[in-house]
Phi, psi and omega in degrees: 000317179299319179300318179297319178302311183290327177296313178296320178298317180295318178297322178296321179296315182293323184291328180242071188298319183298308180295321180296320179297314179298315181298309185292317180294319178299314178297317182298316179296315179300316181289325178297317177297315180298322178296312181297316178295321178299318177297319180295314179297317179299318179297318180293316182291338180259015177301127178072359182288353178289343180280131184303321184262030185312315185286343184249354182274146178205175178228145180278121174247172173207147173268137176229136185257118176244100184064238179267001184252135176247122178256145175247117186237158179239022172257136188223163177285155185298322185292348186294331181300310180293323180297319179290317182294322185279331190252352184228111184290347181292341182269126173284324180202151177226137180223130174272153179209155174278186172267147180301141178206149178288132177230156180262127176238139182225139174220118188056239182265358182272126178233127182228153175248114184225157181278132181231162182224126173275126185221161171279154187306324183291348179303322184297313180286324179303318183262015176044049180288130183276125181267121180272323179214153177072212182233174179263016185290128174232030182281330177284131182303324184256043176249163179206143171250137182238154178285164182298320180290321178293320177300318179295322181289326184272315192244329190087262181251157172048065180281337185298130179094345179278162186244138177241152176267125187254122180052034178055034185231291186246156174268126180242142181266130178284114181261342181196158176239126180249153176295139180303142175296143178301153181297330179261056176222160182291346182246024186303326185272353184285123180244354179217142171239128184233155182290139174299330179300323178293320179301314182290338180271351188289331181201164179294323179297318178294320182298323181293332181285345186298324182242015183266128176271002181258346184263098181272079186228014184230172173250148177231117179254140182233150175238113179283150178295326169204155187299331182294346181278354183304310182294336180280319188275332184300315177298331182290326183270000186305321187253012181299311181294321180295316182295329183268349186283158173286179179300320178294321179294321179296333184295335180265005172052061180292131179236119182281142173223162174250124179254109185293148183304326182298346180251354186304313188273315189268342183230051190268357186262133176237147174218121181055040176079007181242133179290124183251016180091227182149233182300339182301330181293328177284328176298313178296316184299309182286330174299316179293320178299318179300316178297318182291320179298316177296320180296322178297319178297319178294324178297319177303313180300312181297315181299312182292324180293315181287326179297328181269014185301321182295331178294334183250008183296320179294322177301316179296318180298315179298316181297320180292319178296326180281001173110003180291130175279161182298322181296330177289320177294320176300315179298321179300308183290326176293323179294322175297316178300316180297322178297315180293322179294320179298313177299316179297321181292320177298319176294323179296322177300318179296314179301314182295317181296319179291324184277343188300316178302317178294319180296323178298318179296315181295318184268000182056053181232172174226054183276154175228158176285122184277065185302321186266001181281120181301323179298320180296319179297313181295319178296321180297315179297317177298319179301315180296312183296312182296315180294320177299317178291317181297318183282332187252352186295312182294312176302320182296314180292324181290312182293323184284354182268358183295143176280118186296323183295312181295323181295311184289334176280352182079012182268358182289133176215130182297141178298151179295343177268358183296328182278350184301313178301321180296318180296318179299318181290325175295316177300318179299316179302309185286332173298315177300314180298317181295317178300316180294318181295312179298316180299318180296317179299321180289324175302312182289328175295323178294318178297313180295323178301317179289323179294327180279356182294132177300130186260344176084009176203168179277149179240338185276137173071023180236136177226160175228149183236127178288135176270106187244357180233157178293329180302314181283324180296324183264002179297146178293118186300314183295323179293315179298317182294319180299315181294320179294317179293325181289339181290342181083354181268347189237133177271324178201164183204146181209168173237158179199168177284329177223153174287169184297334178259017185260207186276204183203170167240172180206157180219120182291348182273002181305130181212164177205168183295129179087002181287139174293121182303334181277348182279124178232077182284155175272111179241120179284143183230140175223130173271150183198172174275172181302331190271358187298311180300316182291321180299322182269358178072044178298145183253108184275136176251346181197147177077208187218176180274169172297147179215137177287345179289341178250109180298334181290347181290349173293344176239034180254165179214144175246134183238162175267176185297323179297319178292322180297318179295327181290322187275316183199146179285334182206167178052051184282328182294129180099347178290156184255141172239145177237127174200156184053032176073019182221141178268135181228154182254136177283122181247347182202153175237129181247162176296151177301141184245151174268091185275329178230208190314126182291351183272351184248162175290149181267177185242163170303143186217149175218153178235137178223156185278128174200135180249010182264326180258093186244135179229334186215147167263136173244127186235130175257118183290149174291119183298341180277346183267148175287133185306318182296314179294322180297318180295322178297318179293319178298318179299318181296324178290314181299321182297331177296325183264339186216069186291337185273001184243142173293148181278108180229139185212166175225130174285143185297320181293325176292319180295321178293321181296332180296339180291345179260359190300317182297311180294321180294324178296316178297319180297318180294317178297316180296324178297314180298315181294325177296315179299318181292321179295317179291326178294314179297318179297320180291326175300317179295315182290331175296315178295318179294322178295320178297317180293318180300319179295319180293327180288337184248027184300311181295319179301317180297319179297316180297315181298322179293319179299323181278001172108007179295137179278165177300321180297318180297318179292320177298317179297319181297315183284335183271335190299321181300316182289324178297318179299321179295318180292321177298320176297320179296322179296316180297327178279319187286324184299310178297322179295317178297321179298315181297313182294318180295321178298318179295321181292320182290340181299336182287346184256133175289325183247105189221160181277155173274140180282123184259145177294338180300323179300318182288319178295315181298318179295316179300314179295321179297312181295320177298316180297317180297318180297315181295321177297320181293315184284328187300325180303310180289321182295315180290324177301316179290322183291328181275354183295144178299123183298332177297316178293322180297318183287339177275351185291131177255000000 
């Protein structure tokens, strides 16, 4: 019987190639999108799950109060690791680590720049790192573990026991090779693990941080003995940082918390000390979009199947007269649906596999099709059955309910309400499309709004180079600057602890005359050379720039407008600030700068002169020089001072643009899904328009004979669909407004929602609908009326 069902189903598909093509392609596109989104959602939900102790691992965070603002940070002082391990039995293990940073490794003539992490030895076992060769020992100060890919790039075979030169400074022995961290893990970029002991021995400044409770520059990872101890131990560690802090440290009220690994990726956002979620909102958003896209494809199938019901009414009548029970007819139509869904799913697999490399680039992923995964096979089979039932259940129940006597007598006529479900489903399709289109437009308007925000510095023709070796760090600044300026490729050059688009430091002891002792504002601080403001094009609103002509500028400071408002309402120039145990004079006020994410409010900021804490070179290219030639000249100069490091740089405008990457990625994905939803909806409406035209062939012929123009006939056939789309616009616009408003609430700096967006979307959808329907409407209107009247 099943064979007979599928045979009849296949013949039906072949007999109606046009409708079958629309049905199968619509389903295939919907399922391909659902597959890709499903892979993305699965990858996100399984972030970090490759670690054996996933449920028991966590990181120490802390809340700090600056005035009315509470920040949640995950950098801690080095001694906290030993304090937690020694005083709290709930921890099975505690490991301190540095922050990831690019380091230079060299073996023979091969020099590479890779990300490394300084860790305590127990880090390896805590995170169940798989050892491919050698051991996991990091007890020797001059040892290093490298990833499998880095070992292959440096050595080829047998890397254990060989020595690499690290940051053009020390020779380190490779004690082990570990399997690369998975792409969907928090440590995906880490290619080297080094002993914390080596970090503390590298310099006097590093050594001082080992026992300092004031230097918040490390990470602390903890492994609980069991997950159930989380609620018990978190209140206990709340005051550890506060109890060990100085009076200035106590003033910002640090409160320790444990942030479990299961929340690192999807729930990473905090506001005023409260977790506000994070990436999880995009998981939900795209998961819902995937379901809706699949649902739209199923609606197309249902609409076309029910619309063509009269074409198959006699078939149903004959089958019932010949003894077919209703359940057999239901099974027949469901089997046809299942056959079409199976064909569509196979086509969807091909589409998904072909699109996956491109989708990975767009989504910044490294996903693969899990062909051999039993779970994937079972999910796929379930997917086919559920989708087949979802897409075919209503047509099967509807077609099998026809009265055979009325059908065979030719008295069968569909109820005037028979088309109501189809109309509702068309409205649902276009409502979904409209919501997605409007939301996508607002996403891109928000991105452009942030891009147009005044940043307070120049971005064109400026690059920065990380100082990663002692050779470059200890190079004579004036000599290096002189050679770069003499090359003709450079207009200006400076050094600083961070680049203009980088991080910051802060000091809770910052004070000034007349400051409320209880006030502890968060003021970002950057050390730099005299030339830093001019090199970056700072925009002064009051006072002056640093100058070597004034010896007192070694104790001068430049602040932004937010800092000026914080310190004094007027007469800010000449006022004194004290921090890091030194008094400095304010000599200039600059416009507020967008130092980090352009979507958030910025903070008070200050710059002071210091040549001891250097992290980056900032170079302003000569606008008269060709960039390629200028870079070659800069490289030759840098190589004189730092021969052991590869020449690597970042342009400031590219670095700034990376701050938009997350929102732009979401916007591009949303755009693609919007296009696909409107395309799937149009495929369905195209099929319905074709069927409507075929059903009214005689009517069209009579109207033409009686003098109806092509325009009148086009208007008659198009009006029903236009009314449905107008209803969808009226439903979709308020829903899109509500969703967009909720999405924009996460940004401190956001665009206003304009009515133009809604009008433009409505006109766009109407135009697309008319173009889709017009082909079938005009085709029917141009048909010879003689042929139309002869049609049976």
